[in-house]
N, C-alpha and C positions, 0 to 999 in steps of 0.2 A: 754945257748942260743941255739937256734935251728940251726941245720946244714943248709947250704945254700939251699939244695934241699929237706930237710925234711919238712913235713907239719908243719906250725907254730902252736905251742901249744896254743898260746894266742888267736887264732881265735875261736876255739870251746868253750872257756870259756868266750868269750866277752859278756858283759851285753847287747850289742846292736846287731841287726842282722849284719851278716858279709856281706860285699860287696867286690867283686873283681874288682879292677880298673886296666885296662890295658893301658899302655902308648904306644905311637908309638914305633915300634920295635927298631930303631936306638938310641932311647933316654934312653936305659937301663944304669944303673950304674954298675960299676964293683963290684964284690962281696966284702964284707967287710973282709972275710977270704977266704983262698984258698979252693975251692971246691975239692972234691976227684977227682983224675984223671979219665977222661972218658975212658970207655972201648969200646966205639963205634969207628968204623973206619970211617973217613971222606969219603964221597962218591962224585964222580963227579956229577955235576948237570944232566948229561945225564943218570945216573944210578938211579936216584930217580924220583918221580912223578913231581909235580910242583917244581919250583926253590925256595929254602929256602930264606927268606929275608936276605940281607947282615947283618952280625953281629948277626943273630938270635942264632946260636949255642953257641956263647960266652956269652950270657946273662944268668944270673941265672933265675930260674923259678919264684921267688917271692922276694919281699923285706920284710920289717918288718911290722907286723900288728900294726895299731895305731887307737884307737877309733872305732874298728870294721871295719876298711877299710884296705885292703891289696893290694898293688901294685903288679901286676903280669906281666910276660912276655906274649906277645900276643900268645894265643894258635893258632894252625894251624890245618886245616882239615886233616883227615887221608891221603888224596890224596898227601900231601906233603911228606909222608913217605913211598915211594915205597919199601924201604929196611927195614928189621927187624933190621939192624945194626944202623940205625939212631935213636938217642934218641928222643922219642915223647913227645909232650906237646899239647894234644888235648883239646878242650873245656870241654869235660867230665872229663878228668884227672885234669884239672885246678880246676873245681868246687869241685871234690872229695878231692883234696889236700888242698883246702882252707877251708874245713869244711863240705862238702857234703850238707846235708839238712839245715845246718845253713846259707849257702850262699843264700841270697835273691835277689841279683842283680849283674849284670855285666855291668859296664860302659865302653864301647869300645871307646877309644880316638884316634884310628888310622884313617888316612885320606883315607882309602880304604875299600872295602868290599871283597877283594880277599882272605883274610886269612882263614875265616871260615864263616859259616852261623849261624845266631842266632838259627836256628832250631836244631843245634847240641848240644845246651845246654839242661840240664834237664828241664822238664816242670815247676817245682816250681821256676825257676830262671827268674827274670824279666831282660830283655835286653834293653839297651839304647845306641844309637850311637850318639856321638858328634865328628865330624871330626876336629881333631886338626892337624895342619901342623907340621911335625917333624922338629927338629932342630930350633924351634922358641919358644918364650914364648907365651902362650895363652893370648888373650885379656881379659880385665875385664869382658866383656859380656860372653865370653866362660867360664870363671871361675864361673861366677854367674849361668850360665845354668847347669854346673856340680853340683854345690852346691845345686841348687833348686831340681834337680833330686834326689840327695842323701837324702835330707830332705823329699821329697815326698815318697820315698821307705821306709824310716825308719818309717814314720808316718803311712803308710799303713800296715806295718808288725807288 
């Protein structure tokens, strides 16, 4: 099995285009195995750029790829990482770790636009925003909207 922070090997060999699905930041699940201890030093919010979302540093970068879909931790703009000691997870790093050119779309499920701009994604990646409220179950209409977008992206690629 892949290490918690290693790029998943199953994404690049998936028979369908890879999509990175990001969930609202607080909704991340704990890693299934213990990640390697971090070598980064926690910084006070005053010593970094924008304030990191609560719980962001504790989340693993991605889950397990399934049917060409990969759940990922919400990437953050470089402005969130004023110090080199903070572990980064930017939109470009997210796409690269998820398969680079194999990634055809990012479905952003966060309820805000403050974490990054879609312009930070590589040009080949289609971006779609669905505002899901954290700590709640999405409605059937919201789930249908996500499924429709995934079907459309797969059909177009």
